DSSP file (Angstrom, degrees, kcal/mol; ACC not computed):
  #  RESIDUE AA STRUCTURE BP1 BP2  ACC     N-H-->O    O-->H-N    N-H-->O    O-->H-N    TCO  KAPPA ALPHA  PHI   PSI    X-CA   Y-CA   Z-CA
    1    1 A M              0   0    0      0, 0.0     5,-0.0     0, 0.0   127,-0.0   0.000 360.0 360.0 360.0 131.6   11.2   -8.4   14.9
    2    2 A R     >  -     0   0    0      1,-0.1     4,-1.9     4,-0.0     3,-0.3  -0.303 360.0-121.1 -63.3 143.4   14.4   -7.3   12.9
    3    3 A Q  H  > S+     0   0    0      1,-0.2     4,-2.1     2,-0.2     5,-0.1   0.858 111.8  56.5 -58.4 -37.6   15.0   -3.6   12.9
    4    4 A E  H  > S+     0   0    0      1,-0.2     4,-2.4     2,-0.2    -1,-0.2   0.902 106.5  51.0 -62.1 -39.3   14.9   -3.4    9.1
    5    5 A V  H  > S+     0   0    0     -3,-0.3     4,-2.4     1,-0.2    -2,-0.2   0.915 110.1  49.4 -65.6 -39.5   11.3   -4.9    9.2
    6    6 A R  H  X S+     0   0    0     -4,-1.9     4,-2.8     2,-0.2     5,-0.2   0.877 106.7  56.3 -66.6 -35.8   10.3   -2.4   11.8
    7    7 A W  H  X S+     0   0    0     -4,-2.1     4,-2.9     1,-0.2     5,-0.2   0.956 109.5  46.0 -59.0 -50.0   11.7    0.4    9.6
    8    8 A W  H  X S+     0   0    0     -4,-2.4     4,-2.3     1,-0.2    -2,-0.2   0.927 114.1  47.7 -61.7 -41.3    9.5   -0.7    6.7
    9    9 A C  H  X S+     0   0    0     -4,-2.4     4,-2.1     2,-0.2    -1,-0.2   0.884 113.3  48.0 -62.8 -35.9    6.4   -1.0    8.9
   10   10 A D  H  X S+     0   0    0     -4,-2.8     4,-2.1     2,-0.2    -2,-0.2   0.897 112.6  47.8 -72.2 -36.6    7.0    2.4   10.4
   11   11 A D  H  X S+     0   0    0     -4,-2.9     4,-2.4    -5,-0.2    -2,-0.2   0.894 112.0  51.0 -69.6 -35.3    7.6    4.0    7.0
   12   12 A A  H  X S+     0   0    0     -4,-2.3     4,-2.1    -5,-0.2    -2,-0.2   0.896 110.1  48.6 -69.8 -35.2    4.4    2.4    5.7
   13   13 A A  H  X S+     0   0    0     -4,-2.1     4,-1.9     2,-0.2    -1,-0.2   0.843 109.8  53.6 -65.1 -35.4    2.4    3.7    8.8
   14   14 A N  H  X S+     0   0    0     -4,-2.1     4,-2.8     2,-0.2     5,-0.3   0.927 108.9  49.2 -67.2 -44.4    3.9    7.2    8.1
   15   15 A D  H  X S+     0   0    0     -4,-2.4     4,-2.7     1,-0.2    -2,-0.2   0.950 110.6  49.0 -61.7 -44.0    2.6    6.9    4.5
   16   16 A L  H  X S+     0   0    0     -4,-2.1     4,-1.4     1,-0.2    -1,-0.2   0.853 112.2  48.8 -65.8 -35.6   -0.8    5.9    5.5
   17   17 A A  H  X S+     0   0    0     -4,-1.9     4,-1.9     2,-0.2    -1,-0.2   0.887 111.2  49.7 -71.4 -36.2   -1.0    8.7    8.0
   18   18 A A  H  X S+     0   0    0     -4,-2.8     4,-3.2     1,-0.2    -2,-0.2   0.898 106.4  57.0 -65.9 -40.0    0.2   11.2    5.4
   19   19 A A  H  X S+     0   0    0     -4,-2.7     4,-1.6    -5,-0.3    -1,-0.2   0.862 106.9  48.6 -63.3 -31.1   -2.5    9.8    3.1
   20   20 A E  H  X S+     0   0    0     -4,-1.4     4,-2.1     2,-0.2    -1,-0.2   0.861 109.8  51.7 -72.6 -34.5   -5.1   10.7    5.7
   21   21 A D  H  X S+     0   0    0     -4,-1.9     4,-1.6     1,-0.2    -2,-0.2   0.960 111.9  47.3 -59.5 -53.3   -3.6   14.2    6.1
   22   22 A L  H  <>S+     0   0    0     -4,-3.2     5,-2.5     1,-0.2     4,-0.4   0.820 106.5  56.3 -60.3 -30.7   -3.8   14.7    2.4
   23   23 A Y  H ><5S+     0   0    0     -4,-1.6     3,-1.6    -5,-0.2    -1,-0.2   0.948 106.9  49.7 -60.8 -50.1   -7.4   13.4    2.2
   24   24 A R  H 3<5S+     0   0    0     -4,-2.1    -1,-0.2     1,-0.3    -2,-0.2   0.788 110.5  51.7 -62.5 -23.4   -8.4   16.1    4.7
   25   25 A A  T 3<5S-     0   0    0     -4,-1.6    -1,-0.3    -5,-0.1    -2,-0.2   0.536 117.4-115.6 -90.2  -2.8   -6.6   18.7    2.5
   26   26 A G  T < 5 +     0   0    0     -3,-1.6     2,-1.2    -4,-0.4    -3,-0.2   0.704  69.2 141.4  82.5  19.6   -8.5   17.4   -0.5
   27   27 A R     >< +     0   0    0     -5,-2.5     4,-2.2     1,-0.2    -1,-0.2  -0.678  22.0 171.1 -89.8  75.5   -5.4   16.2   -2.4
   28   28 A W  H  >  +     0   0    0     -2,-1.2     4,-2.4    76,-0.2     5,-0.2   0.921  68.1  50.3 -64.3 -54.6   -7.2   13.1   -3.7
   29   29 A N  H  > S+     0   0    0     75,-0.3     4,-2.7     1,-0.3    -1,-0.2   0.908 114.1  45.7 -56.6 -45.8   -4.5   11.7   -6.2
   30   30 A L  H  > S+     0   0    0      1,-0.2     4,-2.7     2,-0.2     5,-0.3   0.898 109.3  57.0 -70.3 -34.4   -1.7   11.9   -3.5
   31   31 A T  H  X S+     0   0    0     -4,-2.2     4,-2.0     1,-0.2    -2,-0.2   0.953 110.1  44.0 -57.7 -46.4   -4.1   10.3   -1.0
   32   32 A V  H  X S+     0   0    0     -4,-2.4     4,-2.1     1,-0.2     5,-0.2   0.930 113.5  51.1 -64.5 -45.5   -4.5    7.3   -3.3
   33   33 A F  H  X S+     0   0    0     -4,-2.7     4,-2.7     1,-0.2    -1,-0.2   0.936 113.8  43.1 -63.5 -43.1   -0.7    7.1   -4.1
   34   34 A L  H  X S+     0   0    0     -4,-2.7     4,-1.9     2,-0.2    -1,-0.2   0.813 111.5  53.1 -81.2 -24.4    0.4    7.1   -0.5
   35   35 A A  H  X S+     0   0    0     -4,-2.0     4,-1.1    -5,-0.3    -1,-0.2   0.866 115.7  42.8 -63.4 -37.6   -2.4    4.6    0.6
   36   36 A R  H  X S+     0   0    0     -4,-2.1     4,-2.4    -5,-0.2    -2,-0.2   0.889 113.4  51.1 -70.5 -43.8   -1.1    2.4   -2.2
   37   37 A Q  H  X S+     0   0    0     -4,-2.7     4,-2.2     1,-0.2    -2,-0.2   0.885 106.5  55.6 -66.8 -39.1    2.6    3.1   -1.3
   38   38 A G  H  X S+     0   0    0     -4,-1.9     4,-1.8     2,-0.2    -1,-0.2   0.906 108.7  48.6 -57.0 -43.3    1.9    2.2    2.5
   39   39 A V  H  X S+     0   0    0     -4,-1.1     4,-2.8     2,-0.2    -2,-0.2   0.941 107.9  52.5 -65.0 -52.7    0.6   -1.2    1.3
   40   40 A E  H  X S+     0   0    0     -4,-2.4     4,-1.9     1,-0.2    -1,-0.2   0.890 110.0  49.7 -56.0 -40.5    3.6   -1.8   -0.9
   41   41 A K  H  X S+     0   0    0     -4,-2.2     4,-2.3     2,-0.2    -1,-0.2   0.872 109.3  51.3 -64.7 -38.9    5.9   -1.1    2.1
   42   42 A M  H  X S+     0   0    0     -4,-1.8     4,-3.0     2,-0.2    -2,-0.2   0.935 108.5  51.5 -63.5 -44.9    3.9   -3.4    4.3
   43   43 A L  H  X S+     0   0    0     -4,-2.8     4,-2.1     1,-0.2    -2,-0.2   0.885 110.4  48.7 -58.2 -39.6    4.3   -6.2    1.7
   44   44 A K  H  X S+     0   0    0     -4,-1.9     4,-2.5     2,-0.2    -1,-0.2   0.904 109.5  52.5 -72.7 -39.3    8.0   -5.6    1.6
   45   45 A A  H  X S+     0   0    0     -4,-2.3     4,-2.8     2,-0.2    -2,-0.2   0.931 110.8  48.3 -49.2 -49.7    8.2   -5.7    5.4
   46   46 A A  H  X S+     0   0    0     -4,-3.0     4,-3.3     1,-0.2     5,-0.5   0.903 110.7  50.6 -65.0 -38.8    6.3   -9.1    5.3
   47   47 A H  H  X>S+     0   0    0     -4,-2.1     4,-2.4     2,-0.2     6,-0.6   0.940 112.5  45.8 -64.9 -46.4    8.6  -10.4    2.6
   48   48 A L  H  X5S+     0   0    0     -4,-2.5     4,-0.8     1,-0.2    -2,-0.2   0.916 119.3  41.4 -60.7 -47.7   11.7   -9.4    4.7
   49   49 A H  H  <5S+     0   0    0     -4,-2.8    -2,-0.2    -5,-0.2    -1,-0.2   0.892 123.8  34.2 -69.0 -44.8   10.2  -10.9    7.8
   50   50 A L  H  <5S+     0   0    0     -4,-3.3    -3,-0.2    -5,-0.2    -2,-0.2   0.829 128.1  33.1 -85.4 -37.2    8.7  -14.0    6.4
   51   51 A Q  H  <5S-     0   0    0     -4,-2.4    -3,-0.2    -5,-0.5    -2,-0.2   0.564  93.7-137.0 -96.8 -10.2   11.1  -15.0    3.7
   52   52 A R     << +     0   0    0     -4,-0.8    -4,-0.2    -5,-0.5    -3,-0.1   0.898  67.1 111.2  53.6  41.4   14.2  -13.6    5.5
   53   53 A R  S    S-     0   0    0     -6,-0.6    -1,-0.2    -5,-0.1    -2,-0.2  -0.959  79.5 -80.7-137.3 155.6   15.4  -12.1    2.2
   54   54 A P        -     0   0    0      0, 0.0    -1,-0.1     0, 0.0     3,-0.1  -0.106  58.6 -92.0 -51.6 158.3   15.8   -8.5    1.2
   55   55 A A        -     0   0    0      1,-0.1   -11,-0.1    -3,-0.0   -10,-0.1  -0.590  49.2-112.4 -75.3 134.0   12.6   -6.9    0.0
   56   56 A P        -     0   0    0      0, 0.0     2,-1.3     0, 0.0    -1,-0.1  -0.176  17.9-116.4 -62.8 155.3   12.4   -7.2   -3.8
   57   57 A R  S    S+     0   0    0     -3,-0.1     2,-0.4     2,-0.0    -2,-0.0  -0.625  73.9 126.1 -90.7  73.5   12.6   -4.3   -6.1
   58   58 A E        -     0   0    0     -2,-1.3   -14,-0.0     1,-0.1     0, 0.0  -0.968  42.4-173.9-135.4 141.8    9.0   -4.8   -7.3
   59   59 A H        +     0   0    0     -2,-0.4     2,-0.5     5,-0.0    -1,-0.1   0.533  56.2 102.8-115.5 -12.9    6.1   -2.4   -7.3
   60   60 A N     >  -     0   0    0      1,-0.2     4,-2.2     2,-0.1     5,-0.1  -0.607  60.1-153.4 -74.2 121.9    3.2   -4.7   -8.4
   61   61 A L  H  > S+     0   0    0     -2,-0.5     4,-2.4     1,-0.2    -1,-0.2   0.865  91.3  50.6 -70.9 -34.2    1.3   -5.4   -5.3
   62   62 A V  H  > S+     0   0    0      2,-0.2     4,-2.1     1,-0.2    -1,-0.2   0.918 111.8  46.6 -63.4 -43.5    0.0   -8.8   -6.5
   63   63 A D  H  > S+     0   0    0      2,-0.2     4,-2.1     1,-0.2    -2,-0.2   0.862 110.8  53.9 -66.1 -37.1    3.4  -10.0   -7.5
   64   64 A L  H  X S+     0   0    0     -4,-2.2     4,-1.9     2,-0.2    -2,-0.2   0.944 107.8  49.9 -60.4 -50.6    4.7   -8.8   -4.2
   65   65 A L  H  X>S+     0   0    0     -4,-2.4     4,-1.6     1,-0.2     5,-0.9   0.921 108.2  53.7 -56.7 -45.0    2.0  -10.8   -2.4
   66   66 A R  H  <5S+     0   0    0     -4,-2.1     3,-0.3     1,-0.2    -1,-0.2   0.913 109.4  47.8 -55.5 -45.5    3.0  -13.9   -4.4
   67   67 A L  H  <5S+     0   0    0     -4,-2.1    -1,-0.2     1,-0.2    -2,-0.2   0.779 105.5  58.1 -67.0 -25.6    6.6  -13.5   -3.4
   68   68 A V  H  <5S-     0   0    0     -4,-1.9    -1,-0.2    -3,-0.2    -2,-0.2   0.839 100.6-141.4 -68.9 -32.3    5.6  -13.1    0.3
   69   69 A R  T  <5 +     0   0    0     -4,-1.6     2,-0.3    -3,-0.3    -3,-0.2   0.899  47.9 143.9  72.1  42.1    3.9  -16.5    0.1
   70   70 A L      < -     0   0    0     -5,-0.9    -1,-0.2     0, 0.0    -2,-0.1  -0.848  48.6-138.9-109.6 151.6    0.9  -15.6    2.2
   71   71 A D        -     0   0    0     -2,-0.3    -5,-0.0     0, 0.0    -6,-0.0  -0.780  30.7-173.2-112.7  88.5   -2.6  -17.0    1.5
   72   72 A P        -     0   0    0      0, 0.0    -7,-0.0     0, 0.0     0, 0.0  -0.223  29.3 -96.6 -78.3 167.8   -4.9  -13.9    2.1
   73   73 A P    >>  -     0   0    0      0, 0.0     4,-1.7     0, 0.0     3,-0.7  -0.388  44.0 -99.5 -75.6 168.6   -8.7  -13.9    2.1
   74   74 A P  H 3> S+     0   0    0      0, 0.0     4,-1.9     0, 0.0     5,-0.2   0.809 119.8  58.8 -62.4 -34.5  -10.4  -12.9   -1.1
   75   75 A E  H 3> S+     0   0    0      2,-0.2     4,-2.0     1,-0.2     5,-0.1   0.828 103.8  50.9 -63.6 -33.6  -11.1   -9.4    0.0
   76   76 A I  H <> S+     0   0    0     -3,-0.7     4,-2.6     2,-0.2     5,-0.2   0.952 109.9  50.0 -70.6 -50.5   -7.4   -8.6    0.6
   77   77 A V  H  X S+     0   0    0     -4,-1.7     4,-2.3     1,-0.2    -2,-0.2   0.869 112.0  48.9 -59.1 -33.8   -6.5   -9.9   -2.9
   78   78 A A  H  X S+     0   0    0     -4,-1.9     4,-1.9     2,-0.2    -1,-0.2   0.887 110.4  51.2 -71.8 -37.4   -9.4   -7.6   -4.3
   79   79 A D  H  X S+     0   0    0     -4,-2.0     4,-2.5     2,-0.2    -2,-0.2   0.915 110.9  47.0 -69.0 -41.6   -8.0   -4.7   -2.3
   80   80 A L  H  X S+     0   0    0     -4,-2.6     4,-2.5     1,-0.2    -2,-0.2   0.954 113.0  50.2 -64.7 -43.8   -4.4   -5.2   -3.7
   81   81 A A  H  < S+     0   0    0     -4,-2.3    -2,-0.2     1,-0.2    -1,-0.2   0.851 112.2  47.8 -64.7 -32.1   -5.9   -5.5   -7.3
   82   82 A W  H  < S+     0   0    0     -4,-1.9    -1,-0.2     1,-0.2    -2,-0.2   0.937 116.6  41.6 -69.4 -47.7   -7.8   -2.4   -6.8
   83   83 A L  H >< S+     0   0    0     -4,-2.5     3,-1.5     1,-0.2    -2,-0.2   0.801  98.7  80.8 -69.2 -32.4   -4.8   -0.4   -5.4
   84   84 A N  T >< S+     0   0    0     -4,-2.5     3,-1.1     1,-0.3    -1,-0.2   0.759  85.3  49.9 -50.1 -50.3   -2.4   -1.8   -7.9
   85   85 A P  T >> S+     0   0    0      0, 0.0     4,-0.8     0, 0.0     3,-0.6   0.578  93.5  80.4 -73.9  -7.1   -2.9    0.3  -11.0
   86   86 A H  H <>  +     0   0    0     -3,-1.5     4,-0.8     1,-0.2    -2,-0.2   0.390  62.9  95.5 -77.8   1.7   -2.7    3.5   -9.0
   87   87 A Y  H <4 S+     0   0    0     -3,-1.1    -1,-0.2     1,-0.1    -3,-0.1   0.886 101.5  11.9 -65.2 -40.9    1.0    3.5   -8.9
   88   88 A T  H X> S+     0   0    0     -3,-0.6     4,-2.1     2,-0.1     3,-1.8   0.741 118.1  66.2-103.4 -35.3    1.7    5.8  -11.9
   89   89 A T  H 3< S+     0   0    0     -4,-0.8    -2,-0.1     1,-0.3    -3,-0.1   0.688  95.5  58.4 -67.4 -15.3   -1.7    7.3  -12.7
   90   90 A T  T 3< S+     0   0    0     -4,-0.8    -1,-0.3     1,-0.1   -57,-0.1   0.545 120.3  27.3 -86.7  -9.1   -1.8    9.2   -9.4
   91   91 A R  T <4 S+     0   0    0     -3,-1.8     2,-0.5     1,-0.2    -2,-0.2   0.646 107.1  64.7-126.1 -16.6    1.3   11.0  -10.3
   92   92 A Y     X  -     0   0    0     -4,-2.1     4,-2.2     1,-0.1     3,-0.3  -0.933  56.0-150.2-123.4 125.1    2.0   11.3  -14.0
   93   93 A V  H  >>S+     0   0    0     -2,-0.5     5,-2.3     1,-0.2     4,-1.0   0.876 100.7  51.9 -59.5 -38.8   -0.1   13.3  -16.6
   94   94 A D  H  45S+     0   0    0      1,-0.2    -1,-0.2     2,-0.2    -5,-0.1   0.834 111.4  47.0 -70.8 -29.9    0.9   10.9  -19.4
   95   95 A A  H  45S+     0   0    0     -3,-0.3    -1,-0.2    -7,-0.2    -2,-0.2   0.828 118.8  40.2 -73.1 -34.7   -0.2    7.9  -17.4
   96   96 A A  H  <5S-     0   0    0     -4,-2.2    -2,-0.2     2,-0.3    -1,-0.2   0.501 105.1-127.2 -93.9  -4.8   -3.5    9.4  -16.3
   97   97 A V  T  <5S+     0   0    0     -4,-1.0    -3,-0.2    -5,-0.2    -4,-0.1   0.948  86.9  22.4  57.4  46.5   -4.1   11.0  -19.7
   98   98 A G  S   <S-     0   0    0     -5,-2.3    -2,-0.3    -6,-0.2    -1,-0.1  -0.805 117.4 -42.0 147.0 176.4   -4.6   14.4  -18.0
   99   99 A P    >>  -     0   0    0      0, 0.0     3,-1.8     0, 0.0     4,-1.1  -0.496  47.9-144.2 -70.6 124.9   -3.6   16.0  -14.7
  100  100 A P  H 3> S+     0   0    0      0, 0.0     4,-2.5     0, 0.0     3,-0.4   0.855  97.7  62.1 -59.5 -32.4   -4.0   13.5  -11.9
  101  101 A M  H 34 S+     0   0    0      1,-0.2   -73,-0.2     2,-0.2   -72,-0.1   0.688 108.0  44.2 -65.2 -15.7   -5.2   16.2   -9.4
  102  102 A A  H <4 S+     0   0    0     -3,-1.8    -1,-0.2   -74,-0.1     0, 0.0   0.662 114.4  48.6 -97.7 -18.4   -8.1   16.8  -11.7
  103  103 A I  H  < S+     0   0    0     -4,-1.1     2,-0.3    -3,-0.4    -2,-0.2   0.866  94.8  77.1 -90.4 -43.4   -9.0   13.2  -12.4
  104  104 A Y     <  -     0   0    0     -4,-2.5   -75,-0.3   -14,-0.1     2,-0.3  -0.517  64.7-167.2 -69.9 131.3   -9.0   11.8   -8.8
  105  105 A Q    >>  -     0   0    0     -2,-0.3     4,-1.8   -77,-0.1     3,-0.7  -0.745  35.0 -97.3-119.5 172.6  -12.0   12.5   -6.7
  106  106 A Q  H 3> S+     0   0    0     -2,-0.3     4,-3.0     1,-0.3     5,-0.2   0.846 116.9  54.4 -55.2 -47.2  -12.9   12.2   -3.2
  107  107 A D  H 3> S+     0   0    0      1,-0.2     4,-2.3     2,-0.2    -1,-0.3   0.891 109.5  48.6 -58.3 -40.9  -14.8    8.9   -3.4
  108  108 A V  H <> S+     0   0    0     -3,-0.7     4,-2.0     2,-0.2    -1,-0.2   0.884 110.8  49.7 -65.7 -38.8  -11.8    7.2   -4.9
  109  109 A A  H  X S+     0   0    0     -4,-1.8     4,-2.6     2,-0.2    -2,-0.2   0.933 111.3  50.5 -63.0 -47.7   -9.4    8.6   -2.3
  110  110 A E  H  X S+     0   0    0     -4,-3.0     4,-2.4     1,-0.2    -2,-0.2   0.924 110.8  49.0 -58.1 -45.9  -11.9    7.4    0.5
  111  111 A E  H  X S+     0   0    0     -4,-2.3     4,-2.5    -5,-0.2    -1,-0.2   0.908 110.7  50.0 -67.5 -43.0  -11.9    3.9   -1.1
  112  112 A A  H  X S+     0   0    0     -4,-2.0     4,-3.1     2,-0.2     5,-0.3   0.904 110.8  50.1 -59.3 -46.2   -8.0    3.8   -1.3
  113  113 A L  H  X S+     0   0    0     -4,-2.6     4,-2.8     2,-0.2     5,-0.3   0.976 112.0  46.9 -60.3 -53.5   -7.7    4.8    2.3
  114  114 A R  H  X S+     0   0    0     -4,-2.4     4,-1.8     1,-0.2    -2,-0.2   0.923 117.3  43.1 -55.3 -48.1  -10.2    2.1    3.4
  115  115 A R  H  X S+     0   0    0     -4,-2.5     4,-2.1    -5,-0.2     5,-0.3   0.907 113.6  50.4 -68.3 -43.4   -8.5   -0.6    1.3
  116  116 A G  H  X S+     0   0    0     -4,-3.1     4,-2.4     1,-0.2    -2,-0.2   0.897 111.5  48.1 -64.0 -40.2   -5.0    0.4    2.2
  117  117 A K  H  X S+     0   0    0     -4,-2.8     4,-2.0    -5,-0.3    -1,-0.2   0.856 111.1  51.5 -64.6 -36.4   -5.8    0.4    5.9
  118  118 A A  H  X S+     0   0    0     -4,-1.8     4,-1.8    -5,-0.3    -2,-0.2   0.895 112.7  44.5 -70.3 -39.9   -7.5   -3.0    5.6
  119  119 A V  H  X S+     0   0    0     -4,-2.1     4,-3.1     2,-0.2     5,-0.3   0.926 113.6  49.8 -68.1 -48.3   -4.5   -4.6    3.9
  120  120 A A  H  X S+     0   0    0     -4,-2.4     4,-2.2    -5,-0.3    -2,-0.2   0.893 110.5  50.7 -65.2 -34.9   -2.0   -3.0    6.2
  121  121 A A  H  X S+     0   0    0     -4,-2.0     4,-1.6     2,-0.2    -1,-0.2   0.870 110.8  48.9 -61.2 -42.6   -4.0   -4.2    9.2
  122  122 A W  H  X S+     0   0    0     -4,-1.8     4,-1.1     2,-0.2    -2,-0.2   0.937 113.1  46.7 -67.5 -48.0   -4.1   -7.8    7.8
  123  123 A L  H >X S+     0   0    0     -4,-3.1     4,-1.1     1,-0.2     3,-0.6   0.909 106.3  58.9 -59.0 -40.0   -0.4   -7.8    7.1
  124  124 A T  H >X S+     0   0    0     -4,-2.2     4,-0.7    -5,-0.3     3,-0.5   0.886 103.7  52.8 -57.5 -41.7    0.4   -6.4   10.6
  125  125 A G  H 3< S+     0   0    0     -4,-1.6    -1,-0.3     1,-0.2     3,-0.3   0.799 106.1  52.7 -63.9 -27.8   -1.4   -9.4   12.0
  126  126 A R  H << S+     0   0    0     -4,-1.1    -1,-0.2    -3,-0.6    -2,-0.2   0.695 109.2  50.8 -82.9 -13.2    0.8  -11.7   10.0
  127  127 A L  H << S+     0   0    0     -4,-1.1    -1,-0.2    -3,-0.5    -2,-0.2   0.521  84.4 108.7 -92.1 -11.1    3.9   -9.9   11.3
  128  128 A A  S  < S-     0   0    0     -4,-0.7     2,-0.1    -3,-0.3    -3,-0.0  -0.419  80.8-100.2 -71.8 145.7    3.0  -10.2   15.0
  129  129 A P        -     0   0    0      0, 0.0     2,-0.3     0, 0.0    -1,-0.1  -0.370  36.1-117.0 -64.4 138.7    5.0  -12.6   17.0
  130  130 A R              0   0    0      1,-0.1    -3,-0.0    -3,-0.1     0, 0.0  -0.612 360.0 360.0 -76.1 135.6    3.4  -15.9   17.7
  131  131 A T              0   0    0     -2,-0.3    -1,-0.1     0, 0.0     0, 0.0   0.384 360.0 360.0-111.6 360.0    2.7  -16.7   21.3
């Protein structure tokens, strides 16, 4: 695996670990954001690895998946679609129409972690060397 792909994967794992830390701290909106961000970085690693081109400057998870050209199971597509809209609403008052820290709750953060980990694990399996 190329070094740059490894960097993307390591940074994605760091985001998911930070999401877990923030979950334990009760920072629900930031948990959701970092779970989503970890998935975005894994998709960019997959693009770089499989397409052998630089990671696109794209933030839409569904569009990134299309660019990676993988054929995921329906539950992975559903996870990406669920995580996708949380890019701005987790961080910006105007996007969330209120303070994100007051809008996001534990159940949503828990769901984001579950879905983020599932997608990251699935993508990791696509990046593993073939034997």
